[in-house]
Backbone of each chain as ProteinMPNN parsed JSONL, in Angstrom:
{"seq_chain_A": "XXXXXXXXXXXXXXXXXXXXXXXXXXXXXXXXXXXXXXXXXXXXXXXXXXXXXXXXXXXXXXXXXXXXXXXXXXXXXXXXXXXXXXXXXXXXXXXXXXXXXXXXXXXXXXXXXXX", "coords_chain_A": {"N_chain_A": [[214.251, 132.502, -24.109], [216.101, 130.592, -24.687], [217.416, 127.835, -23.661], [217.358, 128.419, -20.751], [217.355, 126.967, -18.535], [219.695, 125.544, -18.045], [221.582, 127.476, -17.414], [220.414, 128.398, -15.122], [220.971, 126.518, -13.093], [221.005, 126.339, -10.365], [218.567, 127.217, -9.76], [216.995, 125.04, -10.145], [216.281, 123.71, -7.893], [213.885, 124.649, -7.178], [212.045, 123.325, -8.616], [211.186, 120.709, -7.617], [209.213, 121.422, -5.796], [207.071, 122.119, -7.414], [206.538, 119.636, -8.445], [205.689, 118.292, -6.217], [203.363, 119.599, -5.766], [201.804, 118.786, -7.882], [200.635, 116.037, -7.728], [198.142, 116.351, -6.324], [195.666, 114.775, -4.811], [192.342, 114.167, -5.86], [190.694, 113.455, -3.879], [190.929, 112.807, -0.375], [192.52, 109.93, 1.212], [190.735, 108.766, 2.964], [188.267, 108.938, 1.858], [185.72, 107.129, 0.463], [184.547, 105.898, -2.48], [181.505, 104.768, -3.472], [180.588, 102.195, -5.599], [179.843, 99.729, -7.989], [180.854, 97.423, -6.946], [180.807, 94.469, -4.786], [178.929, 95.026, -1.805], [180.118, 94.318, 0.594], [182.836, 94.523, 0.126], [183.327, 97.23, 0.092], [182.628, 97.795, 2.691], [184.607, 96.461, 4.112], [186.956, 97.763, 3.206], [186.412, 100.244, 4.23], [186.544, 99.738, 6.97], [189.219, 99.055, 7.247], [190.341, 101.496, 6.598], [189.322, 103.019, 8.674], [190.762, 102.066, 10.762], [193.096, 103.379, 10.476], [192.585, 106.11, 10.209], [190.592, 108.696, 11.796], [188.097, 109.134, 10.79], [185.85, 108.121, 8.183], [184.672, 108.772, 4.936], [181.889, 108.004, 3.18], [181.047, 108.069, -0.129], [178.61, 108.559, -2.617], [176.72, 108.507, -5.66], [173.665, 109.071, -7.418], [171.941, 106.13, -8.405], [173.319, 104.385, -6.707], [173.277, 105.364, -4.196], [171.715, 104.161, -2.276], [173.237, 101.936, -1.732], [175.419, 103.015, -0.439], [174.247, 103.705, 1.965], [173.625, 101.155, 2.861], [176.257, 100.16, 3.244], [177.128, 101.853, 5.295], [175.41, 101.043, 7.324], [176.157, 98.399, 7.675], [178.772, 98.681, 8.629], [178.35, 100.059, 11.04], [176.526, 98.515, 12.449], [176.855, 95.716, 12.064], [179.568, 94.766, 11.47], [182.688, 95.91, 12.903], [182.501, 95.911, 15.643], [180.689, 97.456, 17.08], [181.847, 99.899, 17.501], [181.779, 102.118, 15.976], [180.038, 104.956, 14.593], [177.468, 106.739, 12.746], [178.396, 109.896, 11.858], [177.712, 112.217, 10.419], [175.476, 113.155, 7.774], [175.309, 114.185, 4.503], [173.489, 115.555, 1.806], [173.46, 116.291, -1.665], [173.557, 117.937, -4.901], [174.906, 117.145, -8.067], [176.305, 118.17, -11.164], [176.332, 116.234, -14.044], [177.903, 114.966, -16.937], [178.271, 116.378, -20.305], [177.672, 119.246, -22.402], [174.709, 118.822, -24.181], [173.948, 116.717, -22.708], [174.017, 117.232, -20.017], [173.026, 116.633, -16.744], [171.307, 116.61, -13.605], [172.508, 115.0, -10.752], [171.856, 113.311, -7.796], [173.744, 113.31, -4.752], [175.404, 111.667, -2.003], [176.964, 111.947, 1.18], [178.306, 110.17, 3.649], [179.516, 110.375, 6.789], [181.537, 108.492, 8.859], [182.571, 107.67, 12.093], [184.598, 107.032, 15.067], [182.908, 106.059, 18.034]], "CA_chain_A": [[213.807, 131.133, -23.803], [217.092, 129.661, -25.201], [218.091, 127.08, -22.604], [217.588, 129.161, -19.516], [217.402, 125.982, -17.443], [221.067, 125.146, -17.733], [222.249, 128.572, -16.709], [219.823, 128.526, -13.788], [221.036, 125.19, -12.488], [220.674, 126.449, -8.937], [217.114, 127.429, -9.655], [216.34, 123.735, -10.276], [215.77, 123.261, -6.59], [212.498, 125.098, -7.027], [211.147, 122.434, -9.355], [210.525, 119.679, -6.831], [207.998, 121.962, -5.189], [205.99, 121.969, -8.384], [206.239, 118.22, -8.56], [204.916, 117.925, -5.038], [202.025, 120.169, -5.915], [201.056, 118.126, -8.94], [199.747, 114.915, -7.434], [197.088, 116.632, -5.346], [194.579, 113.831, -5.086], [191.026, 114.792, -5.857], [190.036, 113.128, -2.612], [191.819, 112.183, 0.604], [192.377, 108.472, 1.194], [189.614, 108.253, 3.762], [187.011, 109.035, 1.119], [185.482, 105.888, -0.269], [183.497, 106.085, -3.473], [180.721, 103.547, -3.632], [180.236, 101.876, -6.98], [179.077, 98.511, -8.206], [181.48, 96.239, -6.337], [179.975, 93.948, -3.694], [178.848, 95.948, -0.67], [181.037, 93.913, 1.658], [184.195, 94.975, -0.157], [183.394, 98.624, 0.556], [182.574, 97.775, 4.155], [185.92, 96.053, 4.615], [187.968, 98.811, 3.003], [186.095, 101.308, 5.183], [187.06, 99.361, 8.292], [190.684, 99.183, 7.177], [190.616, 102.926, 6.626], [188.979, 103.528, 10.011], [191.837, 101.677, 11.682], [194.205, 104.318, 10.284], [192.163, 107.499, 10.402], [189.469, 108.816, 12.711], [186.816, 109.151, 10.092], [185.815, 107.712, 6.787], [183.529, 109.391, 4.271], [181.346, 107.196, 2.087], [180.443, 108.939, -1.127], [177.919, 107.848, -3.687], [175.779, 109.351, -6.373], [172.677, 108.399, -8.256], [171.295, 104.902, -7.969], [174.069, 103.62, -5.702], [173.142, 106.015, -2.887], [171.183, 103.184, -1.32], [174.331, 101.043, -1.361], [176.224, 103.724, 0.557], [173.526, 103.555, 3.232], [173.855, 99.76, 3.26], [177.625, 100.031, 3.758], [177.167, 102.532, 6.594], [174.693, 100.221, 8.292], [176.956, 97.202, 7.949], [179.913, 99.07, 9.463], [177.956, 100.488, 12.379], [175.679, 97.552, 13.162], [177.273, 94.315, 11.984], [181.009, 94.676, 11.686], [183.193, 97.078, 13.624], [182.365, 95.745, 17.098], [179.863, 98.504, 17.685], [182.746, 100.985, 17.897], [181.649, 103.25, 15.064], [178.69, 105.487, 14.408], [177.321, 107.728, 11.686], [178.603, 111.235, 12.422], [176.886, 113.181, 9.696], [175.045, 112.78, 6.428], [175.009, 115.347, 3.659], [173.048, 115.26, 0.447], [173.695, 117.421, -2.558], [173.324, 117.664, -6.321], [176.068, 117.378, -8.924], [176.013, 118.134, -12.598], [177.084, 115.168, -14.701], [177.797, 114.979, -18.39], [178.685, 117.616, -20.968], [176.832, 119.717, -23.501], [173.27, 118.601, -24.045], [173.681, 115.602, -21.806], [174.142, 117.621, -18.614], [171.85, 116.383, -15.908], [171.589, 116.685, -12.181], [172.537, 113.721, -10.065], [171.934, 113.47, -6.34], [174.893, 112.662, -4.12], [175.321, 111.54, -0.552], [178.239, 111.786, 1.881], [178.054, 109.668, 5.003], [180.748, 110.369, 7.577], [181.498, 107.506, 9.94], [183.717, 107.819, 12.99], [184.586, 106.284, 16.315], [181.904, 106.554, 19.002]], "C_chain_A": [[214.841, 130.108, -24.241], [217.878, 129.036, -24.051], [218.337, 127.884, -21.32], [217.76, 128.19, -18.338], [218.821, 125.637, -17.026], [221.774, 126.231, -16.938], [221.711, 128.702, -15.286], [219.828, 127.184, -13.058], [220.717, 125.258, -10.991], [219.166, 126.63, -8.746], [216.332, 126.126, -9.746], [215.687, 123.278, -8.969], [214.323, 123.688, -6.388], [211.528, 124.098, -7.654], [210.45, 121.376, -8.505], [209.253, 120.162, -6.142], [206.816, 121.816, -6.129], [205.548, 120.514, -8.472], [205.386, 117.757, -7.382], [203.489, 118.425, -5.166], [201.155, 119.34, -6.845], [200.117, 117.012, -8.455], [198.789, 115.198, -6.279], [195.921, 115.714, -5.681], [193.251, 114.542, -4.978], [190.321, 114.526, -4.527], [191.058, 112.528, -1.659], [191.572, 110.683, 0.681], [191.215, 107.947, 2.033], [188.253, 108.523, 3.122], [186.837, 107.775, 0.292], [184.293, 106.087, -1.201], [182.782, 104.762, -3.707], [180.349, 103.381, -5.099], [179.482, 100.571, -7.025], [179.75, 97.256, -7.671], [180.572, 95.706, -5.243], [180.055, 94.872, -2.473], [179.898, 95.618, 0.383], [182.459, 94.396, 1.395], [184.37, 96.429, 0.255], [183.403, 98.676, 2.083], [183.949, 97.434, 4.724], [186.967, 97.142, 4.389], [187.681, 100.018, 3.888], [186.679, 100.993, 6.55], [188.578, 99.461, 8.336], [191.069, 100.653, 7.28], [190.361, 103.511, 8.014], [190.04, 103.149, 11.047], [192.993, 102.672, 11.612], [193.807, 105.767, 10.541], [190.891, 107.524, 11.262], [188.127, 108.65, 12.013], [186.96, 108.595, 8.686], [184.545, 108.315, 6.179], [183.102, 108.513, 3.105], [180.646, 108.136, 1.122], [179.765, 108.105, -2.189], [177.036, 108.832, -4.418], [174.853, 108.501, -7.234], [172.132, 107.147, -7.597], [172.014, 104.188, -6.823], [174.045, 104.285, -4.323], [172.645, 105.008, -1.851], [172.263, 102.204, -0.864], [175.238, 101.705, -0.323], [175.571, 103.604, 1.935], [173.697, 102.13, 3.762], [175.235, 99.597, 3.896], [177.727, 100.659, 5.144], [176.501, 101.683, 7.674], [175.494, 98.973, 8.663], [178.116, 97.551, 8.879], [179.462, 99.34, 10.889], [177.207, 99.399, 13.142], [176.191, 96.12, 13.147], [178.744, 94.143, 12.284], [181.416, 95.814, 12.618], [182.979, 97.037, 15.112], [181.636, 96.894, 17.779], [180.696, 99.722, 18.109], [182.54, 102.237, 17.055], [180.201, 103.704, 14.965], [178.676, 106.479, 13.257], [177.427, 109.11, 12.314], [177.737, 112.273, 11.726], [176.544, 112.651, 8.315], [174.73, 114.061, 5.68], [174.463, 114.856, 2.344], [173.209, 116.504, -0.398], [173.369, 117.0, -3.987], [174.603, 117.971, -7.091], [175.622, 117.375, -10.368], [176.913, 117.089, -13.245], [176.867, 115.272, -16.198], [178.203, 116.321, -18.966], [177.685, 117.976, -22.051], [175.36, 119.471, -23.227], [172.939, 117.526, -23.03], [173.817, 115.96, -20.326], [172.852, 117.299, -17.871], [172.277, 116.399, -14.453], [171.534, 115.301, -11.558], [172.665, 113.991, -8.568], [173.156, 112.736, -5.808], [174.662, 112.572, -2.616], [176.74, 111.392, -0.009], [177.937, 111.373, 3.308], [179.39, 109.608, 5.728], [180.585, 109.418, 8.756], [182.747, 107.667, 10.783], [183.554, 106.977, 14.238], [183.567, 106.904, 17.269], [182.548, 107.354, 20.121]], "O_chain_A": [[214.572, 128.908, -24.201], [218.846, 129.602, -23.543], [219.482, 127.986, -20.878], [218.257, 128.569, -17.278], [219.123, 125.463, -15.845], [222.458, 125.969, -15.949], [222.441, 129.065, -14.364], [218.821, 126.77, -12.483], [220.2, 124.292, -10.43], [218.588, 126.252, -7.727], [215.135, 126.102, -9.457], [214.684, 122.563, -8.961], [213.621, 123.151, -5.53], [210.357, 124.026, -7.282], [209.246, 121.164, -8.653], [208.322, 119.384, -5.934], [205.715, 121.447, -5.721], [204.36, 120.204, -8.56], [204.481, 116.937, -7.535], [202.538, 117.771, -4.737], [199.949, 119.2, -6.641], [198.922, 117.049, -8.747], [198.644, 114.382, -5.369], [195.273, 115.869, -6.716], [193.054, 115.404, -4.122], [189.453, 115.294, -4.111], [191.961, 111.813, -2.093], [190.517, 110.211, 0.256], [190.762, 106.819, 1.837], [187.214, 108.359, 3.762], [187.714, 107.407, -0.488], [183.185, 106.403, -0.766], [183.396, 103.767, -4.093], [179.862, 104.308, -5.745], [178.593, 100.325, -6.211], [179.276, 96.146, -7.913], [179.659, 96.407, -4.807], [181.111, 95.421, -2.158], [180.492, 96.511, 0.987], [183.209, 94.651, 2.336], [185.442, 96.82, 0.716], [184.097, 99.495, 2.685], [184.399, 98.043, 5.695], [187.776, 97.417, 5.275], [188.604, 100.742, 4.262], [187.241, 101.867, 7.21], [189.153, 99.895, 9.333], [192.022, 101.002, 7.977], [191.094, 104.387, 8.472], [190.197, 103.817, 12.069], [193.773, 102.799, 12.556], [194.611, 106.557, 11.038], [190.212, 106.51, 11.427], [187.17, 108.106, 12.565], [188.039, 108.601, 8.093], [183.492, 108.363, 6.816], [183.863, 108.304, 2.16], [179.764, 108.901, 1.51], [180.282, 107.07, -2.608], [176.649, 109.865, -3.871], [175.189, 107.411, -7.696], [171.893, 107.112, -6.39], [171.383, 103.463, -6.054], [174.711, 103.825, -3.396], [173.092, 105.004, -0.704], [172.213, 101.699, 0.257], [175.762, 101.035, 0.567], [176.255, 103.423, 2.942], [173.889, 101.924, 4.96], [175.372, 98.976, 4.95], [178.327, 100.087, 6.054], [176.981, 101.618, 8.805], [175.506, 98.549, 9.819], [178.411, 96.803, 9.812], [180.11, 98.905, 11.841], [177.255, 99.372, 14.372], [175.987, 95.382, 14.111], [179.122, 93.458, 13.235], [180.571, 96.589, 13.065], [183.245, 98.026, 15.797], [181.94, 97.252, 18.917], [180.282, 100.485, 18.982], [183.067, 103.301, 17.383], [179.27, 102.94, 15.22], [179.716, 106.993, 12.842], [176.644, 109.458, 13.198], [177.106, 113.107, 12.376], [177.247, 111.801, 7.767], [173.981, 114.912, 6.161], [174.925, 113.844, 1.817], [173.108, 117.628, 0.095], [172.963, 115.867, -4.244], [175.296, 118.945, -6.796], [174.685, 116.672, -10.747], [178.121, 117.073, -13.011], [175.782, 115.623, -16.662], [178.449, 117.28, -18.234], [176.951, 117.124, -22.551], [174.831, 119.857, -22.184], [171.809, 117.426, -22.551], [173.74, 115.078, -19.47], [171.753, 117.642, -18.304], [173.45, 116.224, -14.123], [170.61, 114.528, -11.817], [173.485, 114.803, -8.14], [173.554, 111.693, -6.328], [173.845, 113.293, -2.043], [177.604, 110.793, -0.649], [177.373, 112.148, 4.081], [180.291, 108.872, 5.324], [179.639, 109.518, 9.538], [183.852, 107.785, 10.254], [182.54, 106.31, 14.446], [183.392, 108.122, 17.303], [181.851, 107.84, 21.013]]}, "seq_chain_B": "XXXXXXXXXXXXXXXXXXXXXXXXXXXXXXXXXXXXXXXXXXXXXXXXXXXXXXXXXXXXXXXXXXXXXXXXXXXXXXXXXXXXXXXXXXXXXXXXXXXXXXXXXXXXXXXXXXX", "coords_chain_B": {"N_chain_B": [[119.03, 94.587, 9.111], [116.999, 96.367, 8.745], [116.274, 99.321, 8.338], [117.498, 100.438, 10.853], [118.586, 102.72, 11.576], [116.848, 104.757, 11.798], [115.292, 104.189, 14.087], [117.234, 104.004, 16.111], [118.168, 106.563, 16.485], [119.122, 108.2, 18.489], [121.062, 106.656, 19.739], [123.076, 106.562, 17.985], [125.039, 108.423, 18.486], [127.038, 107.332, 20.059], [128.487, 105.698, 18.458], [130.311, 107.108, 16.708], [132.614, 107.43, 18.293], [133.927, 104.936, 18.315], [134.484, 104.817, 15.636], [136.254, 106.883, 15.39], [138.411, 105.932, 16.838], [139.269, 103.762, 15.349], [140.643, 104.45, 12.788], [143.523, 104.751, 13.4], [146.263, 106.094, 12.26], [149.254, 104.705, 10.97], [151.278, 106.398, 10.545], [151.984, 109.883, 10.814], [150.391, 112.529, 8.881], [152.33, 114.092, 7.663], [154.374, 112.471, 6.942], [155.968, 111.089, 4.235], [155.97, 108.412, 2.155], [158.31, 107.123, 0.047], [158.018, 105.611, -3.066], [157.512, 103.852, -6.06], [156.358, 105.671, -7.736], [156.343, 108.484, -10.063], [159.042, 110.739, -9.465], [158.45, 113.45, -9.318], [155.825, 113.532, -8.481], [155.957, 112.877, -5.796], [157.447, 115.008, -4.924], [155.696, 117.121, -5.363], [153.535, 116.447, -3.657], [154.866, 116.64, -1.274], [155.408, 119.362, -1.153], [152.83, 120.376, -0.998], [152.143, 119.364, 1.467], [153.984, 120.674, 3.048], [153.01, 123.222, 2.972], [151.04, 123.109, 4.787], [152.032, 122.023, 7.164], [154.869, 122.367, 9.377], [157.045, 120.758, 8.898], [158.195, 118.095, 6.767], [158.55, 114.619, 6.395], [160.495, 112.589, 4.54], [160.365, 109.263, 3.714], [162.073, 106.28, 2.98], [162.974, 103.036, 1.779], [165.473, 100.571, 1.097], [166.186, 100.062, -2.344], [164.976, 102.426, -3.242], [165.936, 104.508, -1.833], [167.666, 106.314, -3.014], [165.918, 107.713, -4.559], [164.462, 109.131, -2.691], [166.383, 110.942, -1.874], [166.655, 112.331, -4.258], [164.084, 113.526, -4.38], [164.2, 115.186, -2.136], [166.21, 116.929, -2.947], [165.025, 118.123, -5.16], [162.897, 119.508, -3.961], [164.266, 121.314, -2.299], [166.02, 122.648, -3.991], [164.995, 123.107, -6.59], [162.076, 123.402, -6.82], [159.811, 125.107, -4.575], [160.753, 127.658, -4.101], [163.183, 128.196, -2.855], [162.738, 128.184, -0.143], [162.863, 126.16, 1.617], [164.737, 123.718, 3.506], [167.001, 120.954, 4.086], [166.586, 119.468, 7.112], [167.341, 117.36, 8.802], [168.905, 114.135, 8.528], [168.352, 110.76, 8.8], [169.612, 107.465, 9.029], [168.82, 104.015, 8.998], [168.181, 100.546, 9.914], [165.879, 98.088, 8.883], [163.942, 95.192, 9.605], [162.688, 93.018, 7.21], [160.12, 90.982, 5.866], [159.141, 87.528, 6.583], [159.732, 84.639, 8.678], [161.957, 82.45, 7.105], [162.609, 84.246, 5.219], [163.411, 86.625, 6.291], [165.112, 89.675, 6.13], [167.586, 92.238, 6.259], [166.9, 95.604, 5.663], [167.986, 98.703, 4.518], [167.056, 101.963, 5.642], [165.939, 105.334, 5.124], [165.419, 108.585, 6.46], [164.458, 111.664, 5.678], [164.231, 114.825, 6.847], [162.507, 117.71, 6.07], [162.249, 121.195, 6.247], [161.046, 124.572, 6.813], [163.242, 127.262, 6.027]], "CA_chain_B": [[119.415, 95.902, 8.618], [115.792, 97.043, 8.279], [116.174, 100.721, 8.78], [117.72, 100.645, 12.284], [119.098, 104.083, 11.745], [115.782, 105.688, 12.172], [114.867, 103.935, 15.464], [118.344, 104.303, 17.038], [118.762, 107.846, 16.091], [119.84, 108.782, 19.63], [122.224, 105.81, 20.042], [124.109, 106.778, 16.958], [126.082, 109.333, 18.956], [128.133, 106.563, 20.658], [129.263, 105.051, 17.397], [131.439, 107.877, 16.176], [133.824, 107.224, 19.093], [134.612, 103.764, 17.741], [134.957, 105.159, 14.297], [137.421, 107.747, 15.542], [139.531, 105.102, 17.296], [139.706, 102.803, 14.338], [141.67, 104.812, 11.804], [144.792, 105.218, 13.935], [147.226, 105.963, 11.165], [150.578, 104.262, 11.393], [152.208, 107.52, 10.408], [151.329, 111.18, 10.672], [150.217, 112.886, 7.465], [153.498, 114.735, 7.043], [155.361, 111.479, 6.522], [155.715, 110.693, 2.849], [156.731, 107.21, 1.83], [158.729, 107.132, -1.353], [157.91, 104.316, -3.733], [157.905, 103.82, -7.471], [155.678, 106.694, -8.535], [157.299, 109.482, -10.562], [159.629, 111.555, -8.39], [157.806, 114.751, -9.226], [154.568, 113.437, -7.737], [156.316, 112.958, -4.376], [157.902, 116.382, -4.67], [154.533, 118.002, -5.28], [152.759, 116.204, -2.44], [155.657, 117.17, -0.163], [155.214, 120.814, -1.103], [151.469, 120.606, -0.492], [152.189, 119.072, 2.898], [154.791, 121.724, 3.701], [152.18, 124.419, 3.087], [150.143, 122.929, 5.928], [152.769, 121.734, 8.4], [156.215, 122.953, 9.368], [158.057, 119.816, 8.407], [157.758, 116.888, 6.092], [159.569, 113.585, 6.522], [160.522, 111.66, 3.412], [160.858, 107.967, 4.155], [162.271, 105.322, 1.9], [163.85, 101.94, 2.164], [166.026, 99.769, 0.005], [166.65, 100.67, -3.587], [164.39, 103.733, -3.551], [166.558, 105.538, -0.999], [168.227, 107.352, -3.885], [164.802, 108.544, -5.02], [164.141, 110.05, -1.591], [167.378, 112.022, -1.958], [166.244, 113.132, -5.417], [162.918, 114.338, -4.017], [164.67, 116.233, -1.223], [166.963, 117.91, -3.72], [164.092, 118.874, -6.003], [162.141, 120.438, -3.114], [165.097, 122.372, -1.734], [166.788, 123.404, -4.98], [164.284, 123.511, -7.804], [160.772, 123.929, -6.458], [159.805, 125.6, -3.196], [161.249, 129.041, -4.004], [164.345, 128.309, -1.972], [162.25, 128.47, 1.209], [162.984, 124.961, 2.45], [166.065, 123.11, 3.582], [167.067, 119.654, 4.745], [166.84, 119.697, 8.536], [168.115, 116.239, 9.332], [168.844, 112.881, 7.774], [168.65, 109.595, 9.622], [169.573, 106.18, 8.342], [168.592, 102.919, 9.938], [167.948, 99.248, 9.298], [164.606, 97.474, 9.247], [163.8, 93.799, 9.187], [161.576, 92.868, 6.286], [159.817, 89.596, 5.544], [158.833, 86.652, 7.707], [160.337, 83.307, 8.65], [163.289, 82.332, 6.519], [162.867, 85.337, 4.276], [163.758, 87.878, 6.977], [166.381, 90.264, 5.727], [167.738, 93.623, 6.696], [166.802, 96.606, 4.612], [168.349, 100.042, 4.971], [166.019, 102.981, 5.491], [166.376, 106.721, 5.276], [164.378, 109.554, 6.809], [164.951, 113.021, 5.406], [163.301, 115.832, 7.35], [162.623, 118.979, 5.355], [161.464, 122.232, 6.897], [161.232, 125.95, 6.343], [164.544, 127.834, 6.388]], "C_chain_B": [[118.185, 96.687, 8.164], [115.647, 98.419, 8.927], [116.399, 100.91, 10.272], [118.153, 102.093, 12.56], [118.023, 105.031, 12.27], [115.401, 105.499, 13.64], [115.97, 104.315, 16.46], [118.987, 105.667, 16.751], [119.531, 108.487, 17.249], [121.121, 107.999, 19.941], [123.375, 106.016, 19.078], [125.283, 107.605, 17.49], [127.265, 108.587, 19.584], [129.063, 106.004, 19.58], [130.462, 105.859, 16.909], [132.722, 107.705, 16.979], [134.623, 106.033, 18.561], [135.244, 104.107, 16.401], [136.218, 106.017, 14.396], [138.645, 106.916, 15.957], [140.147, 104.279, 16.169], [140.838, 103.319, 13.44], [142.902, 105.452, 12.435], [145.825, 105.011, 12.837], [148.578, 105.57, 11.714], [151.566, 105.429, 11.352], [151.432, 108.814, 10.296], [151.292, 111.608, 9.209], [151.432, 113.568, 6.836], [154.653, 113.773, 6.789], [155.007, 111.01, 5.119], [156.611, 109.509, 2.513], [157.049, 107.185, 0.342], [158.637, 105.712, -1.907], [158.299, 104.457, -5.189], [157.141, 104.807, -8.351], [156.721, 107.675, -9.073], [157.763, 110.397, -9.434], [158.875, 112.855, -8.216], [156.497, 114.686, -8.438], [154.835, 113.466, -6.231], [156.744, 114.373, -4.018], [156.703, 117.305, -4.497], [153.733, 117.731, -4.014], [153.54, 116.642, -1.199], [155.426, 118.666, -0.024], [153.82, 121.161, -0.579], [151.454, 120.405, 1.018], [152.945, 120.166, 3.653], [154.007, 123.03, 3.84], [151.297, 124.341, 4.325], [150.904, 122.704, 7.235], [154.2, 122.25, 8.259], [157.234, 122.051, 8.694], [157.409, 118.682, 7.633], [158.91, 115.886, 6.182], [159.451, 112.639, 5.339], [161.117, 110.348, 3.893], [161.013, 107.045, 2.967], [163.106, 104.179, 2.419], [164.313, 101.179, 0.933], [166.449, 100.616, -1.184], [166.133, 102.086, -3.815], [164.938, 104.843, -2.663], [167.099, 106.67, -1.87], [167.123, 108.271, -4.411], [164.382, 109.541, -3.945], [165.102, 111.235, -1.594], [167.045, 112.939, -3.136], [165.089, 114.069, -5.05], [163.345, 115.496, -3.117], [165.407, 117.325, -1.986], [166.05, 118.757, -4.593], [163.338, 119.904, -5.16], [163.023, 121.612, -2.692], [165.774, 123.224, -2.81], [165.99, 123.882, -6.189], [162.942, 124.152, -7.483], [160.902, 124.591, -5.089], [160.415, 126.96, -3.009], [162.377, 129.216, -3.005], [163.958, 128.572, -0.516], [162.49, 127.299, 2.159], [164.409, 124.434, 2.451], [165.966, 121.75, 4.27], [167.45, 119.887, 6.205], [167.689, 118.575, 9.131], [167.932, 115.014, 8.457], [169.195, 111.764, 8.74], [168.687, 108.362, 8.738], [169.463, 105.077, 9.38], [168.408, 101.615, 9.161], [166.601, 98.718, 9.783], [164.629, 96.02, 8.819], [162.55, 93.685, 8.339], [161.383, 91.392, 5.997], [159.56, 88.771, 6.789], [159.564, 85.326, 7.534], [161.735, 83.315, 8.071], [163.65, 83.514, 5.631], [163.217, 86.661, 4.952], [165.099, 88.384, 6.462], [166.403, 91.726, 6.156], [167.676, 94.556, 5.497], [167.162, 97.967, 5.209], [167.195, 101.008, 4.737], [166.638, 104.366, 5.635], [165.177, 107.585, 5.633], [164.979, 110.944, 6.63], [163.891, 114.02, 5.874], [163.568, 117.158, 6.652], [161.721, 120.0, 6.027], [161.762, 123.593, 6.312], [162.597, 126.465, 6.821], [164.407, 128.788, 7.57]], "O_chain_B": [[118.29, 97.566, 7.308], [114.967, 98.595, 9.938], [115.543, 101.507, 10.924], [118.067, 102.578, 13.688], [118.27, 105.947, 13.055], [115.207, 106.473, 14.367], [115.689, 104.876, 17.52], [120.206, 105.833, 16.786], [120.484, 109.233, 17.022], [122.13, 108.575, 20.347], [124.518, 105.664, 19.368], [126.4, 107.489, 16.987], [128.371, 109.125, 19.644], [130.269, 105.865, 19.787], [131.539, 105.295, 16.722], [133.813, 107.817, 16.42], [135.838, 106.115, 18.383], [136.376, 103.731, 16.097], [137.134, 105.888, 13.583], [139.76, 107.158, 15.495], [141.364, 104.13, 16.063], [141.886, 102.681, 13.348], [143.29, 106.559, 12.062], [146.207, 103.881, 12.532], [148.999, 106.032, 12.774], [152.574, 105.421, 12.059], [150.335, 108.836, 9.738], [152.067, 111.111, 8.392], [151.55, 113.616, 5.611], [155.765, 114.191, 6.465], [153.881, 110.587, 4.857], [157.838, 109.593, 2.577], [156.154, 107.222, -0.503], [159.113, 104.753, -1.3], [159.295, 105.103, -5.517], [157.267, 104.776, -9.575], [157.856, 107.697, -8.595], [156.981, 110.78, -8.563], [158.68, 113.317, -7.092], [156.102, 115.663, -7.802], [154.037, 114.015, -5.471], [156.436, 114.871, -2.935], [156.684, 118.158, -3.61], [153.291, 118.672, -3.355], [152.937, 116.98, -0.18], [155.267, 119.179, 1.084], [153.65, 122.113, 0.183], [150.834, 121.173, 1.753], [152.574, 120.531, 4.769], [154.299, 123.846, 4.715], [150.857, 125.363, 4.852], [150.462, 123.148, 8.294], [154.67, 122.529, 7.156], [158.154, 122.511, 8.017], [156.236, 118.359, 7.822], [160.08, 116.249, 6.063], [158.432, 111.973, 5.161], [162.231, 110.315, 4.415], [160.181, 107.033, 2.059], [163.856, 104.33, 3.382], [163.652, 101.147, -0.104], [166.986, 101.715, -1.047], [166.78, 102.872, -4.508], [164.472, 105.98, -2.723], [167.002, 107.842, -1.507], [167.356, 109.451, -4.674], [163.993, 110.667, -4.256], [164.705, 112.375, -1.353], [167.138, 114.162, -3.03], [165.117, 115.257, -5.372], [162.915, 116.635, -3.304], [165.241, 118.51, -1.699], [166.267, 119.958, -4.75], [163.157, 121.044, -5.589], [162.589, 122.763, -2.722], [166.072, 124.394, -2.572], [166.276, 124.942, -6.746], [162.698, 125.307, -7.833], [161.99, 124.626, -4.514], [160.59, 127.398, -1.872], [162.507, 130.27, -2.382], [164.751, 129.115, 0.253], [162.334, 127.44, 3.372], [165.181, 124.673, 1.523], [164.981, 121.442, 4.942], [168.513, 120.438, 6.495], [168.638, 118.827, 9.873], [166.938, 114.876, 7.744], [170.221, 111.819, 9.417], [167.89, 108.228, 7.809], [169.958, 105.204, 10.5], [168.471, 101.585, 7.932], [166.237, 98.882, 10.948], [165.244, 95.656, 7.816], [161.488, 94.191, 8.702], [162.35, 90.637, 5.894], [159.736, 89.246, 7.91], [159.956, 84.939, 6.433], [162.592, 84.09, 8.495], [164.818, 83.757, 5.329], [163.312, 87.695, 4.29], [166.077, 87.642, 6.37], [165.364, 92.348, 6.381], [168.31, 94.327, 4.467], [166.687, 98.324, 6.287], [166.454, 100.887, 3.762], [167.72, 104.529, 6.198], [164.063, 107.348, 5.167], [165.896, 111.337, 7.351], [162.78, 114.046, 5.344], [164.692, 117.661, 6.64], [160.567, 119.709, 6.339], [162.614, 123.746, 5.437], [163.04, 126.12, 7.917], [165.399, 129.365, 8.015]]}, "name": "protein", "num_of_chains": 2, "seq": "XXXXXXXXXXXXXXXXXXXXXXXXXXXXXXXXXXXXXXXXXXXXXXXXXXXXXXXXXXXXXXXXXXXXXXXXXXXXXXXXXXXXXXXXXXXXXXXXXXXXXXXXXXXXXXXXXXXXXXXXXXXXXXXXXXXXXXXXXXXXXXXXXXXXXXXXXXXXXXXXXXXXXXXXXXXXXXXXXXXXXXXXXXXXXXXXXXXXXXXXXXXXXXXXXXXXXXXXXXXXXXXXXXXXXX"}
C-alpha cells in the first residue's frame, strides 16, 4: 500500500469513472418532492420541469399528501393550458425514523404527463 | 291522528312505495367517506363492507386525503390478510361553499377490491 498511486499513474484514468458514479442522485430531476412551501411554487416548478421532460412525478408523504393532489389539480386544470393530465397514481408505505421511533408513513406518487 | 291505522289497514300497502322512494342514498353503501374519526374505525368498516361487496371506495377531500391513503394502506398491508389491493385511484376537484365562499377542494377516490 506504499504509494501505489504514483507508480500506477496510467491507472489514474480509471478514477474519473468512480467520480462519475458517486453523484448518483437519489431522484431524477423530474421528481418533485412536496413539502411545506406554497402550493403554487410546486406547481410552477412542475410546469418548468414538464417543459423539459415528458413527465413529472409529484412525491409526498404523510400529511402533505393532500397538497400533492392540490398541485396535480392545479397543473391539470388551472395552469398548463389543459395540455397535461394525471397519468398514474401510486400509494405506498415507507418506514420513517430509527430505533424505537420507527413508524409507517403513507406516500403518494402522482405522475403527470402531456395528454 | 285518532287511530287511522286501524281503519285504513288496506290502504297502508300504498304507503311503503313512498317510503322506499324517499331514502335515495346519495352514495352506495360501499362508499366510505373519510373524516376525522380514528383511522382504524374507517379501516374496520371498510373490511366489513368488503366482506359483503367486491369493492369499497374510500372518498376524502381536502386535508383528510392523506388519511384516506392511510386507511387504504392499513387495509391492504396490515389487516385483510393480504387479500385486498388498491384497484384504482382517482383525483378530482370539487367546488365547496356558496356565494363568495366558493373554493376548490381536491378529492380522492381509492377503490379497493379483492386480489
